[in-house]
C-alpha positions, 0 to 999 in steps of 0.5 A: 470461520475465518482463519486468515483475513487479508485486509488491503489498505492504502491509508485512505479513509475507506482503507482505514475503515476496512482495517477496522472491520477486518480487525473486528472480525479477526478479534471475534474469530481469533483469526490471523490478520494480514495487513497488505499494502501496495506501494503507490506508483509514480511521483509522490505528491509534492506535500509528501516529498516536502514532509520527507525532506523536512523530517529527514526521512529520505537517505541522502546520497552517499556518492558524490555526483560527478562533475558534469563537465566531464560527462555527456549531457544525456548521462547527467540527466539520466543520473539526475533522473535515477536519483529522483526516482530513488528519492520517490521510491524512498518516500513511497516506502516511508508512506507504506511503513506508516500505513502498515503501522497505523493499521497494526495499531488499529488491529491491536486496539481491537484485540487482534492477537496475530497481525502480520504485514505484507508490502508489495510493489506493482499493479495494485489489483494483481498484487492484492490477488497474489497476496490473497493466494500466497497467504491462503486468505479465507477472507479479503477485506478492502475499501472502495474509494466511493467512485460513482457507478459511471466512473467505476464502469469506465475506469475500472476499480481495484475493489471491483476487480478483487471482488470478481477475481479473488478465490475466497470470500471478499468484503468491500467496505464503503 
């Protein structure tokens, strides 16, 4: 029935539950399971940044910072901001690899024989829709964070957008 199942996860409880359901379906139907994750935008949570620093998960800069006496102040600030953005991006990539690894372990434990992963960057809804299209998924499984109907109506919701716009079957897990 389903040859290719895309499960989108962000590592949250609802995302992990979606992985469990998608893995169960993939094991039962002998489907290929595609685990998709979209990198978070913006500044990572401070706890995650501290963990990455403590565990030495982020690469140290290989280029020595220039002497600020010889460089205009605005350029020094730009260099510092660029370094901060690089570290933030590295932290998000580390988080993504852990989310994918966890989801793959769940799938293997459920008996899924073929698991592949895809990581994208950008608008979450659009990237998941693009993943579904590029992989020719027959089913997309996605968790919802459980926002109330009023918040979902006012703010919009990734799972709601996916349900409305994806071209294949979609299963939303609460």
